[in-house]
C-alpha positions as CSV (number, residue, x, y, z in Angstrom):
1,M,-6.2,71.1,17.4
2,T,-7.8,69.5,14.4
3,E,-8.2,72.8,12.6
4,A,-4.6,73.7,13.2
5,S,-3.4,70.3,11.8
6,T,-5.5,70.4,8.7
7,E,-5.3,74.0,7.6
8,P,-1.6,74.0,6.5
9,A,-2.3,70.9,4.3
10,F,-5.2,72.7,2.7
11,N,-3.1,75.8,2.0
12,G,-0.4,73.6,0.5
13,R,-3.0,72.2,-1.9
14,A,-4.3,75.7,-2.7
15,E,-0.8,76.7,-3.8
16,R,-0.9,74.0,-6.5
17,L,-4.3,74.5,-8.0
18,L,-4.7,72.6,-11.2
19,L,-5.1,74.4,-14.5
20,P,-8.4,73.8,-16.3
21,D,-8.5,71.1,-18.9
22,F,-8.0,73.2,-22.1
23,C,-8.6,70.0,-24.1
24,S,-12.2,69.8,-22.9
25,L,-15.1,71.0,-24.9
26,P,-16.5,73.3,-22.2
27,V,-13.3,75.2,-22.0
28,I,-12.9,75.5,-25.8
29,F,-16.6,76.6,-26.0
30,A,-16.0,79.2,-23.3
31,L,-13.1,80.7,-25.3
32,L,-15.2,80.8,-28.4
33,V,-18.1,82.5,-26.5
34,V,-15.8,85.1,-24.9
35,G,-14.3,85.9,-28.3
36,A,-17.7,86.2,-30.0
37,I,-19.0,88.5,-27.2
38,A,-16.0,90.7,-27.5
39,V,-16.4,91.1,-31.2
40,T,-20.2,91.7,-30.9
41,V,-19.6,94.4,-28.2
42,M,-17.1,96.2,-30.3
43,W,-19.3,96.0,-33.4
44,L,-22.3,97.5,-31.4
45,A,-20.1,100.4,-30.1
46,P,-21.1,103.9,-31.3
47,N,-19.3,105.2,-34.4
48,N,-18.5,101.7,-35.6
49,G,-18.3,101.8,-39.4
50,H,-17.3,98.2,-40.2
51,G,-20.7,96.9,-41.1
52,W,-21.7,93.3,-41.4
53,R,-18.7,92.4,-43.5
54,G,-16.4,93.7,-40.7
55,Y,-18.4,91.9,-38.1
56,S,-18.2,88.6,-40.0
57,M,-14.4,88.9,-40.5
58,G,-14.0,89.9,-36.8
59,M,-16.0,86.9,-35.7
60,L,-13.9,84.6,-37.9
61,F,-10.7,86.1,-36.6
62,A,-11.8,85.8,-32.9
63,N,-12.9,82.2,-33.4
64,W,-9.6,81.3,-35.1
65,L,-7.6,82.9,-32.2
66,A,-9.8,81.0,-29.7
67,L,-9.2,77.7,-31.3
68,V,-5.4,78.3,-31.7
69,I,-5.2,79.4,-28.0
70,G,-7.2,76.3,-26.9
71,V,-5.1,73.8,-28.8
72,S,-1.9,75.5,-27.8
73,L,-2.8,75.5,-24.1
74,C,-4.0,71.9,-24.4
75,K,-0.5,70.8,-25.5
76,L,1.4,73.1,-23.1
77,R,-0.7,72.4,-20.0
78,P,1.6,69.6,-18.7
79,L,4.6,71.9,-18.9
80,L,2.8,74.9,-17.4
81,Q,1.4,72.8,-14.6
82,K,5.0,72.1,-13.4
83,L,5.6,75.8,-12.6
84,P,5.6,76.6,-8.8
85,G,2.8,78.4,-7.0
86,H,0.5,80.5,-9.1
87,A,3.0,80.7,-12.0
88,P,0.9,78.3,-14.1
89,Y,-1.8,80.9,-14.5
90,G,0.7,83.6,-15.3
91,G,2.2,81.3,-17.9
92,V,-1.2,80.7,-19.5
93,W,-1.8,84.4,-19.6
94,L,1.5,85.0,-21.4
95,V,0.9,82.3,-23.9
96,M,-2.5,83.8,-24.7
97,M,-0.9,87.3,-25.1
98,A,1.8,85.9,-27.4
99,I,-0.7,84.1,-29.6
100,V,-3.0,87.1,-29.9
101,A,0.0,89.4,-30.8
102,V,1.5,87.1,-33.3
103,G,-1.9,86.2,-34.8
104,S,-2.8,89.9,-35.1
105,A,0.4,90.7,-36.8
106,L,0.0,87.8,-39.2
107,V,-3.6,88.8,-40.1
108,H,-2.6,92.4,-40.7
109,W,0.2,91.3,-43.0
110,I,-2.1,89.1,-45.0
111,D,-4.6,91.9,-45.3
112,S,-1.9,94.2,-46.6
113,A,-0.3,91.6,-48.9
114,M,-3.7,90.7,-50.5
115,Q,-4.8,94.4,-50.6
116,M,-8.2,93.5,-49.0
117,E,-8.2,96.8,-47.0
118,L,-10.3,95.3,-44.2
119,L,-8.1,96.8,-41.6
120,G,-7.9,100.6,-41.4
121,D,-5.4,100.8,-38.5
122,S,-1.7,100.4,-38.8
123,A,0.0,97.1,-37.8
124,E,1.2,98.5,-34.5
125,I,-2.1,99.9,-33.4
126,F,-4.0,96.8,-34.6
127,V,-1.7,94.5,-32.6
128,L,-1.7,96.8,-29.6
129,N,-5.5,97.0,-29.4
130,N,-6.0,93.3,-29.8
131,S,-3.4,92.6,-27.2
132,A,-5.0,95.0,-24.7
133,I,-8.4,93.4,-25.3
134,A,-6.9,89.9,-24.9
135,A,-5.1,90.9,-21.7
136,L,-8.3,92.1,-20.0
137,L,-10.5,89.2,-21.2
138,G,-7.7,86.6,-20.5
139,A,-7.2,87.9,-17.0
140,A,-10.9,87.8,-16.3
141,M,-11.2,84.2,-17.7
142,L,-8.2,83.0,-15.7
143,R,-9.6,84.6,-12.6
144,Y,-12.8,82.7,-13.1
145,F,-10.9,79.4,-13.6
146,Y,-8.8,80.2,-10.6
147,L,-11.8,80.7,-8.3
148,Q,-13.4,77.6,-9.8
149,A,-10.3,75.6,-9.0
150,Q,-10.3,77.0,-5.4
151,W,-14.0,76.0,-5.1
152,Q,-13.2,72.5,-6.3
153,T,-10.3,72.2,-3.9
154,R,-12.5,73.2,-1.0
155,L,-15.2,70.8,-2.2
156,A,-12.7,68.0,-2.3
157,A,-11.6,68.8,1.3
158,V,-15.3,68.8,2.4
159,A,-15.9,65.5,0.6
160,K,-12.9,63.8,2.2
161,A,-13.9,65.1,5.6
162,Q,-17.4,63.7,5.1
163,V,-16.0,60.3,4.2
164,A,-13.7,60.4,7.2
165,A,-16.6,61.3,9.5
166,L,-18.8,58.6,8.0
167,Q,-16.0,56.1,8.4
168,A,-15.5,57.1,12.0
169,R,-19.2,56.9,12.8
170,I,-20.2,53.5,14.3
171,R,-23.5,53.6,16.1
172,P,-22.9,52.4,19.7
173,H,-26.2,50.6,19.8
174,F,-25.2,48.5,16.7
175,L,-21.9,47.7,18.3
176,F,-23.4,46.7,21.6
177,N,-26.1,44.6,20.0
178,S,-23.6,42.8,17.8
179,M,-21.4,42.0,20.8
180,N,-24.4,40.8,22.8
181,T,-25.3,38.6,19.8
182,V,-21.8,37.1,19.7
183,A,-21.9,36.5,23.5
184,A,-25.2,34.7,23.1
185,L,-23.9,32.5,20.2
186,V,-20.6,31.5,21.7
187,R,-22.0,28.6,23.6
188,V,-24.9,27.5,21.5
189,D,-23.4,28.1,18.0
190,P,-19.6,28.8,18.1
191,A,-19.4,28.7,14.3
192,A,-22.1,31.4,13.9
193,A,-20.3,33.5,16.6
194,E,-17.1,33.2,14.7
195,R,-18.7,34.3,11.5
196,T,-20.3,37.2,13.2
197,V,-17.0,38.3,14.7
198,E,-15.4,38.1,11.2
199,D,-18.3,40.1,9.7
200,L,-18.0,42.7,12.4
201,S,-14.2,43.0,11.9
202,E,-14.7,43.7,8.2
203,L,-17.2,46.4,9.0
204,F,-14.8,48.0,11.4
205,R,-12.0,47.7,8.9
206,A,-14.1,49.6,6.4
207,A,-15.5,52.1,8.9
208,L,-12.0,52.9,10.3
209,G,-10.7,53.7,6.8
210,E,-8.1,51.0,6.3
211,H,-8.3,51.7,2.5
212,G,-8.4,55.5,2.8
213,T,-10.9,57.4,0.7
214,R,-10.1,56.0,-2.7
215,D,-12.7,54.3,-4.7
216,G,-13.6,50.6,-4.2
217,T,-15.8,48.5,-6.4
218,L,-19.5,47.7,-6.4
219,G,-18.7,44.1,-5.6
220,E,-16.7,45.1,-2.5
221,E,-19.5,47.4,-1.3
222,L,-22.1,44.7,-1.8
223,T,-19.9,42.2,0.2
224,L,-19.8,44.8,3.0
225,V,-23.6,45.2,2.9
226,D,-24.0,41.4,3.0
227,R,-21.8,41.2,6.1
228,Y,-23.8,43.9,7.8
229,L,-27.1,42.2,7.0
230,A,-25.8,38.9,8.2
231,I,-25.2,40.5,11.7
232,E,-28.6,42.1,11.7
233,Q,-30.2,38.8,10.6
234,L,-28.9,37.1,13.7
235,R,-30.2,39.9,15.9
236,L,-33.6,40.4,14.3
237,G,-34.2,36.8,13.2
238,E,-37.4,36.3,11.2
239,R,-38.3,39.9,11.5
240,L,-35.7,40.7,8.8
241,H,-36.2,39.4,5.2
242,V,-33.8,40.4,2.5
243,R,-34.4,40.1,-1.2
244,R,-31.6,40.7,-3.7
245,E,-32.1,41.5,-7.3
246,L,-28.6,42.5,-8.3
247,D,-27.6,39.9,-10.9
248,D,-27.4,42.5,-13.7
249,L,-24.8,44.8,-11.9
250,P,-21.1,44.8,-12.9
251,A,-19.1,43.9,-9.8
252,D,-16.1,45.9,-11.0
253,F,-18.1,49.2,-11.3
254,P,-16.1,51.9,-9.4
255,L,-17.9,53.1,-6.3
256,P,-16.9,55.3,-3.4
257,R,-16.5,53.3,-0.2
258,L,-19.3,53.2,2.3
259,L,-21.8,54.5,-0.1
260,L,-24.4,51.8,0.0
261,Q,-23.9,50.4,3.5
262,P,-25.3,53.5,5.3
263,L,-28.4,53.4,3.2
264,V,-29.0,49.8,3.9
265,E,-28.4,50.5,7.6
266,N,-31.0,53.2,7.5
267,A,-33.4,50.8,5.8
268,V,-33.0,48.3,8.6
269,R,-33.0,50.9,11.4
270,H,-36.0,52.9,10.2
271,G,-38.0,50.3,8.2
272,I,-37.6,47.0,10.0
273,Q,-36.5,47.6,13.6
274,P,-39.5,49.7,14.7
275,S,-42.0,47.1,13.5
276,R,-42.9,44.2,15.6
277,E,-43.7,42.0,12.6
278,G,-40.6,43.2,10.7
279,G,-40.5,43.4,7.0
280,E,-38.5,43.0,3.8
281,V,-35.6,45.0,2.6
282,I,-35.2,44.8,-1.2
283,L,-31.9,45.5,-2.9
284,R,-32.4,46.1,-6.7
285,G,-29.9,46.9,-9.4
286,R,-29.7,47.1,-13.1
287,H,-27.2,48.1,-15.7
288,E,-28.4,50.8,-18.1
289,R,-26.8,52.5,-21.0
290,G,-24.3,54.9,-19.6
291,G,-24.4,53.7,-16.0
292,I,-26.2,51.7,-13.3
293,V,-29.2,52.1,-11.1
294,V,-29.3,50.8,-7.5
295,E,-32.4,50.9,-5.3
296,I,-32.7,50.2,-1.5
297,D,-36.4,49.5,-0.7
298,N,-37.8,49.2,2.8
299,P,-41.2,49.4,4.5
300,C,-42.4,52.7,5.8
301,A,-42.5,52.6,9.6
302,H,-46.0,53.3,11.2
303,A,-44.3,55.6,13.7
304,P,-41.4,58.0,12.9
305,T,-38.1,56.9,14.2
306,P,-35.5,59.3,15.7
307,G,-33.2,60.7,13.0
308,G,-35.2,59.7,10.0
309,H,-33.8,59.4,6.5
310,G,-31.9,62.7,6.7
311,H,-28.2,63.2,7.5
312,G,-26.9,60.0,6.0
313,L,-28.9,60.5,2.9
314,D,-27.6,64.1,2.5
315,N,-24.1,62.8,2.9
316,V,-24.6,60.2,0.1
317,R,-26.1,62.9,-2.1
318,Q,-23.1,65.2,-1.7
319,R,-20.6,62.4,-2.2
320,V,-22.4,61.2,-5.4
321,A,-22.6,64.7,-6.8
322,Y,-18.9,65.3,-6.1
323,R,-17.7,62.0,-7.5
324,Y,-20.0,61.6,-10.5
325,G,-21.1,65.1,-11.4
326,A,-24.4,66.4,-12.7
327,R,-25.3,63.2,-14.6
328,A,-25.8,61.3,-11.3
329,R,-29.1,61.3,-9.4
330,V,-30.0,60.3,-5.8
331,T,-33.8,60.3,-5.1
332,A,-35.6,59.2,-2.0
333,G,-39.3,59.1,-1.0
334,A,-42.3,57.0,-0.4
335,E,-43.6,54.8,-3.2
336,G,-46.6,52.6,-2.6
337,G,-46.3,52.4,1.1
338,R,-42.5,51.8,1.0
339,F,-39.5,54.0,1.2
340,V,-37.2,53.8,-1.8
341,V,-33.7,55.3,-2.2
342,R,-32.6,55.3,-5.9
343,L,-29.1,55.9,-7.1
344,Q,-28.4,56.6,-10.8
345,L,-24.7,56.5,-11.3
346,P,-22.9,57.1,-14.7
347,D,-20.1,54.8,-15.8
348,G,-16.5,55.7,-16.2
349,E,-17.1,57.2,-19.7
350,H,-19.6,59.7,-18.3
351,A,-18.3,60.1,-14.7
352,R,-15.8,62.7,-13.6
353,T,-12.4,61.1,-13.9
354,D,-10.6,63.7,-11.7
355,R,-12.3,62.5,-8.5
């Protein structure tokens, strides 16, 4: 039933795949590289008599066309994107063909008017050959961009499904322990019981996805972490010590929801709970040029606990990679007898703004 309900929505999104950002440097660079490769292959072909001069002029012509195409598509992208279905890609292909045809005719006219004699073919053949090459290369590039857009759409669906699964996952033992703690506090400390119920309700509100999957802020996530730790503090007592070194972090930093709380939950579950004497969970953070670094540091348990630092950590890695791109890093491992999870997240200037 779930697959039947989600598949149509996915197909609807696939029919409106976004065009690539032709204003971005990677796309412009790709156009320049494809043009340069085409000129080089033609120059290396047998019986080519153009020489270095012809190669240089061909490279200049191809780069000029690539820049004109990139700038034109950058300006026309909002209009082309409004076309239905797959028509935006057809519109991009037609724009590329028109620019190549007009540019080729213009270059041939300039060559004839200035009597440079760089082009041996007639204007019709020159325009036709360049248009045919552009048609093939343009179709190949647009196919690549189309497949990339499909891949990104599927990745977005997977990321949203992972967030939904994470939000829906509330460990039964944590819920039962929390309710037992509330029951024990009702008579001896009603105020503490009331605070625990409020903290638990906030955790449920976040876990059940009241805000959807849109980004929150670092300050909101740290508040959620504090509520979780307050509940665990009542349950574990003196066994749990928490040290916070987070003064240098900007509270308004955009952060996917439920990104840090599962890591802190793992730190308590696998680092504190198995130990009779308990231990200290350290939350560190610092603001660096181009982003922030957040660390969750907990003792290494003497005996391995069921589950380990695995599924939740992989989920965080995938969400960070999707939201922030290749500049983000999530590392985890033992350091000096403790287990440290380190997140390096770029700020808005360096992060992916389309997520």
